N, C-alpha and C positions, 0 to 999 in steps of 0.2 A: 809627638803623638799624633795615630791617625785618628783624624775626627767620622767614625762613624756613624751617623747621627740617625736620628731616631728613626726608627719604621719595625716593621714587622716583616718578619720572612716571611711570612705568606704572602703576601699583599701578590707583590711581584708576581711570586711563583704562579699566583692565579692566571696570568696571564701569559704562562708559560716564559716570560722572561726570567725567570727564577735563576741565578744562577747556583742553586744550591739545591738540587733536587734530582731523585729518581733512582727508580730500582732499574735494573739492568737484566733480564734475566735471559742466559742463551738455551741456545738449543743442543742437547747431549748430542744427537747425531747429526749436526749440521758441520760441512769442513769450514774450516778458520779462511777468511777471508781474506784476501792481502790488503794490508793498510796503504796508502801512502805514505811517504815520511813528509810533513808538511814543518818538524821542528818546531813543533805546536810548545814543549817545555820551554823553549827561547823566548820564543813569538809572544805568547801570553801575559808575561808579565806586563803589568800595566791597569792603568783604566778602560773599561769599557761599557757601552749604554746600548741597550736593545735598538733598535732603529727600524725595524720592519719586522713583520709575522705574517706568514703565508703571503707575498706579495705586497703587503699591504701595508702601510705609513704604520706607527703603533703609537694610539692615543697617547697625551703625556701623562696621563694618572694613572699607565701601564706599565710607563718606564723604573725600571733603576738605573744605579751607579755601582757596578762589579768591578773591585779594586783585587787584583792576582799580586798578592806581595810576590810570590815565588809559585814555581810548579807545582807546590805541594798545597798551599795554603789561600784561603780566598775572603774576601771581605763582603758587606752588599749593603745599600742604604736602603732602603723599602717603604713603600708611601703608597698604602691600599687597607683595606679593612676588614679583607681577611682571617685575620689574627686580631685584630683591637688594639694591638700592645706598639710600642714605641718605643722600639728597642734602641738601648746606644751603642751596641753593636753587633753585629749578626755576622760570623766567622763561620768560616764552611773549610774540611776538608775539598784535598783536592788529589785526585789519582789518573795521573796521562797514561796512556796505553797506545802508542801511535798517531791516528789521527781522533782518540776517545779522548771525552773525561767523565771520571765518575765524581761528582760534585756531591760532596752531603755536610746538611748543617743540621746543629739540633736547636729548635725553639725553644724547648723548653723539657722538665723532666720524661716528659711522656710523646712531645711533637718531634718528630724528624721529617726533613725534607731532603728527596734526592732528588739528583738531576743527570739525568744520562744521555752524554753530547755527545755529537759526530760530526767533526768540524770536517767541511768540503775544502776550504781556503781560506786561506788569513796573510794578511798582508798588512802593511804599516799604517793601514786606513780601516780597512774593516775586517771582520770573519761571517765567512756565512758556516751555519748547523742547522742540523734537527735535533731535536731534543723531546725525553720522552719523563717526564717530572708526575712524582708521585707524592704524597702526603700519609707520611704512619701514624699514626695514634697507637700508641704501646704495641708493636708492632705491624698492626694491622693496618692495611691501607684502606684510607678514607676518599682518597680524593687522586684521580689521575688526569692529566692533558698531556698531549703530542703535540707537535709543531714538525711539520715537514720541512719547511725551510724559517730559519732567523738569517736577518742580519746585525750583528751588531757593530757601531763604531767604535774605534779607539776615542777616547775623550784623550782631547792634548790642553786642555783650558782647567784651570780648576781654579774658582773664584770662591773659594770659600773665607780669606780673610777679605779679600777687595770687598764684603759685600757688609761687613763690620758696621754701623756709623749711623746717623740720620738722612732719610731721606723724604722727597717731597714727591708726588706724582699721581696719576689719575689711571683709570683703564681706558683703554683710546680704542681697546676693540672687545664685546666679553657677552656674555647669555644671549645667546645669537647673533641678533647684527644689532644690540640695542647699544648704547654709546651710555656711558657713563662721564660726565665731564668734572666728578666733584673731585678735588683735589684733596688728600689725604698728605699722612705723615707717617713712616716707621721707623723708629730706634731700634735697629738690629743688633741684639747684644751678645758678644764670643762667646754667651753660655746656652747661647741656642734658646734665646727666650726674646721674645722681641712687644715693643710697645704700639699700641696703635692710638694716632693722633685726629681728631676731629677740629673744623676749622669752625670756631662759636667768636661769631663778630670779626675782631680781630686779633684773638684768639686762642691758642692750640690748648686744644683740653683732651688728656688723654681719656681713652674709652675706656669703662672699666670690666678688665675681663675674668675670667676664672680659668681661661686658658689660653697663652700666646706663643706659641713654638715654633719653630723653622729649623730647616739645617742647608746646608749646598753643601752637595759634595759633585765635587769636577764642575759643570753644568748644570744640574741637575736642583731647582730649589721647590722645596716644599715647606708645605706651611698648615696648620692645624690650630684652629681658635672654637674656645665655646664662650658664651658671655657668662652664664650660670652654671653650677655646679648640675643642675638639673635639665639643661637647656641641650639644644640635638651639636654633636663634635661635627664640624666641618673640615674639610681639606682641602689644599688647592696645590695645584702644581705646575711650575716653569720650567721653560728650558731657555738659559739664559745666554742668546745671541753674541753679548758683549759688554763690558764694563771698561766703557773709554772717558776721558776726561771728563770725569765724574759725572756718566749717564750710564744708567743701569738698561738695558735692551732685552727685553725676554717674549717667548714668545710659547702657546702653546693650545695643540691639536686637539679639540674635543668633541665630545661627540656629543649631538641633539639625541634628543627621544623616539624621533623617528627614524634614527639609524644615521642621519647626513651629519656631517665635521662642518667644521667652522676651524677658523686659528685665532683666538685672541690673542692680543699684543698688549705689554705692559709698557711701562717707561718710569723712569724715575731718576732723578736729580738729587745729588746731595748735596744738603743742607749744610753752609759752610758756618762752622762756628766763629765766633766773634773775635776778631784778632786781639791779644793782647797787645798793647801799648809801651812796649819795653824802653820809649825813649824817656818815661814817666820814673824817674829811680824807686819809685816806691811799689814797682811792678820786679823789685832789685832784691834779694837777702842782704847782698855783698855788692857795693858797686863802687870800686875802690879809686882810692886820689890816687895817679900812675907817678910810683917811686922805684920802679922797678924796670928793667930791659926786657923780662918776661913775664907774661900771663899765666894764670889757672884757672881753668871755665870746673867749677863743682855743681854736681846737680845731685843732688841729696835725695836720701831714699825716701820710701814708704813711711807718710808723716800723718797718713790720714787711718788710723788705724782704727779704734774702740769701736767712734761712731761710724765707721765702713759698716757695721753688722746693725744698725738697728732699723727696725722696719721701716721702710720705704727712703732709706739713704741713696741716695746716687750713685752712679759705679764712678765717677771722676769728682773733685773735690774744685769748687773752687780758689782763688789763688787768697785771698782773705780769709781763709776759713781759720780759726783761732786755734783749734788743734792743731794743725799744720802748721802752721807759723811758728807753734811753740817748740815741736818736736824738730821742726828742719833748724830754729836755729840755735838748740840744743844739738844736735848733730855737727853743725858747723865747727864748733866748740871742740869733739873731741876730734874731728878729724882733718873737717877744710883748714882748719889754721897753721897744720903741718906744710903746708907751702905757702903761708906767710912767709916765711923767711928766704925767700927765694923767689917768691912771685907776686903781682898784683892781682885778687882772687876774686872774680868775679861768679857768682852764684844768682838765677833766677828763680825766681816763684814759679812755679807751672803748674798746670790741673792736674794732678797725677792722679792714678787708680787709686782708689782706695785699698786697703790688704782684702776683703772680702772679695773682691771683682777679681783682684789678681790672682789670688787663692783659685777660684773657680778658673780663672784662665790656665790658670799651670795646671790645675790636674784633667784638661779637658783634650789640651795645643801639648801639653809638655812641655812652656815656657810661657813666657807674657808677653811674647812679642805684637799681640792682638790687641793684648790691653794697648800700649805704647802707641800701635800703629795710629791712634785717632786724632783725639785731643790731644792727651797727651805729648806728642811729636809733633803738633801744630804748634803748640808752647814753644817749646823745644828748638824748633827750626824757627819761630820766629824770633828768640831770643837771640841764637847764633850769628842770623843775618844781620840783626840790630849791631851787634860785639863785632863781626870782622867789616862790616860797613864804616861805622863810626865810631870806634873803640880801639881796633887791635893798631891801625897804624903801620902795620908790618910785622911786628914783633913775635918773636916764636912762641909760642905756648901750649901748656899742658892741658887733656882735659883730663877730668877723676869723676868717680861719683860712690855711692856704695850701695848694693842692695838694689832695686827698682833702679834708684838712679845710676848704678852701672849696667844693668840691662838697658837702659838708655842711653848709657855711652856709646856699648856695643853695639844697638840702632845707629845711632850715630856714624858710629865711625864704617859702618856697613854701607849705608844713602844717604848720609848727607854728606861725608865725605868722599863718597866716591863722581857725586856730580859735582866736588870742589877740590879737586885735586890741588891748584893752585894754595890752598890752604891747607890743607893736608900734608904737604912737601914742606912748612913752620914746626909740623907737630916732633916739641922735645920728647913727647912719649905720650904714652896713655893711661890711665892706671884705673881701669872697672874691676874695684874691689871689691869682694862678696858677692859676685855674679859670674857664673862661667864663662870663658872663649873655649869655644872648640875645638876641635879639628876640622869639624867640618864647614866652622866659620871661615877658618883660614885657606881650607882649599877654595872655597867657592866665591870669594873676597881675595884673590890673589896681591891687592895693594895690604893688606894686613900683614903684618908682621908679630910673633912674638918675641917677647924679648928671651934671649940667651945666655944674658949676663947682668952686670951688674950698673955697667957704665954705655950698652949701646943705644941710638935715639931712635925714632920715628918708630918705637916699637909699644907693644903691650904689654902690661905689669898686672896679673891678675892669678888672684886664688881665693880660696874659702876656706876658714879655717875651724877645725870641726875636734870632739874626743874621740878617742879609740874604740867607744860606744856604736857612736854613730858610723866606723865602718864595718865593725863589725856584725851589726843589725841590717848594713846596707841601709840603713837607714830612709825614710825618703827627706830630700830637703830641695825646697822650692827653686834656690838657686844653685844648686848642682846639676848640672844637665849630663846628659851621656858624650864621652869623650871630652867629659874638663880634660884642659891643661890647666898646670899652678906652679908658679916661680917662688923658691925659698926666701922669702923679706927678709932672712937672716946671714944667710950665704949666697944666693942669689943663683941654684943649683936649679937644674930643671930635672935632675935625678933624685934616687932615694937618699942622700948622703945626709946624716943627721946632723942637728944644727943644732948645741946643747941652749941652754939656758944663758949661759955666760954668754955668750955673743950678742945676747939682747939687752941695745945698750940703754932699755929704758919704755916701760910702759906707763900710758896714762891713765889716772885716777882722778875721780873729784874728791877731794877732804870732805866726808856726811856733816864733820863741823864748820867747818869755816867759806865750804864751798869754791876752794878754789881750788887750780885745776893742780898734782903733783906728779913726778917719776920716781916710779919704783919698780921692784924687782920684783915681779909676780909669779917669777918659776916658770915664765913660757920660752919650752924650747919650739922645736917645727923639725917635721920631717913628710916631705911630698909621698903621699900613698896613692903611685901610680894609676891601678885598676881603676881608682872612683877621683882621680883627678883632683886630689884636696889636700892639704895643711892638717896633719895632723900633730895635736899637740899635748903634755900630760899634765899640762897647767892644774892645780887645784881649785882656781878661781872657779866662782859662778858662773854655772852654763848660761845660756839666753833663753830666754822665757820662750812659749811659740813649739814648742814642741811639735803640735800637729803641723805645722809649716815648717819646722827646722830640724825634725831630729832631736832623740833626747839628751846629744850632748854635741850641740854646736855650739861656738863661740861669734856668729854673727856679730852680734852688737860690736864684738870688740876687735872686729877682722883689720879695723886700723889703730886702735888705741893697744890693742899688745904690741903693736911694734911700730909705735908711732915713732921714735929715735931716729930707728934703721928705716924707716921710711923719707923721714928729712931729711937726712944722710944723703940718702940715695935719688931723691930731685936734686940736691946740689951736685951731685954727682953729673947726674944724665942733664945738665942745663950747663956745666963746664964741658963736659963731651962735646953739647951739642956748636956752642960755641968754636970748640977749637976744627972743629972742621967744617964748620961755617964761615 
């Protein structure tokens, strides 16, 4: 999902940078002027940011990033005070005729911006144009600006996801030529808010703010803050030069009251989190005696749920949080135990994202990668490093998870194993069940292969289990992504071949009276819905709670337990096939 961050459509437009504006008028008596063929419709797609206005460098606070998704649709991140709003998404319709573009965007029910653009040249690097911009309120023009020449630069870096996390720094040149040597900290959340910290003695203390928002689009960083509800709202703009080796470098061209300009610079260093000591077995949910010749690594799902919605709750949970420990251990019994028959099962505790934060990120970005990329991945990476360097001893292994744990497995497959292909060659299979693997994942990471049957190895086995109502309503499910792929855990096919409940060898339930685990027939059948990329079952078993996260007819909690015996048998088959081939 595109992160079209906050801001008002009008701001930028005031500078003429707006890509959303304009009224064009043509003299009926004038002869049409032949237009150069710039192949604009093809070349315009991508991100652009204004660099110069009428031959002068554009001040940073007048900049915007405009993203052309197609020759007919554009989106813009705006950052000024003209309209005083802070829009999550500014969308514009685009019409291209030769070297001309008419770009129209509605700010609200009354206000429309129109930009009439004539492009004189466009390359892979930049675009030169002239523009007329109008603001219409209830059809009446209330503002008009024209620029004889603008130069926009193509934005080739997008630093949005790299900006999340805790940073420490100081303004090295700002407010004219003054220097501010004071250190501060900023914790930038993927939801578009941040916390600001001052150092008091030897402690960092969060400064109270009524408002503290930011966005990064491409290379443009915009922030706004307000100390109290009645205080003045302040805004600041920076252009990120680089984020490299955990250091952010940014500059801003600013204008003094006398009209002269100066360049402010800013640098922050990422504050590294405390590394969990995975040599201490207390930091493992499961750390087995080695009795098998194959290992399994299991990453549990979101277990920091209810308390993550409390006022002031942190985005990530400490690994000694009682709620997380209780639910993670319960999940181990229903899911990870199926691997114990064939594998030595390792399961690290990790500082996972809470349900509230993960859901916020999913709504904003379309998946939860941004919630995984920071503290959670730091822990999982450290646990994998310890495991492979001290515990694995060259054995083949399986990696598995559920829900957020499977999203982490997906993240590990794409990132950790692309850096450790020597380990990856010993992977029997990956079971990221309960979070989608997509066609785009496989295209972007050629070392990843999806399973095609019941015994191929070095492959990914994944699916999400839903009832018919989720499919009929195309319900939102945070675990289902566009382009999702599923394999049927009853017949191990990738097509829509139906598998009846008679092919299910046993679903796992807990006896409510004794607490013992039992295997029963719940009437769980399975059929892939290719359009949605999920497994559909018509069982009458109770659906998963939390329809706001998973839809009205999800069996998310039962992704493993419904097919427990079939999965257990499949693990053994893939291990046998791996041994036969190696």
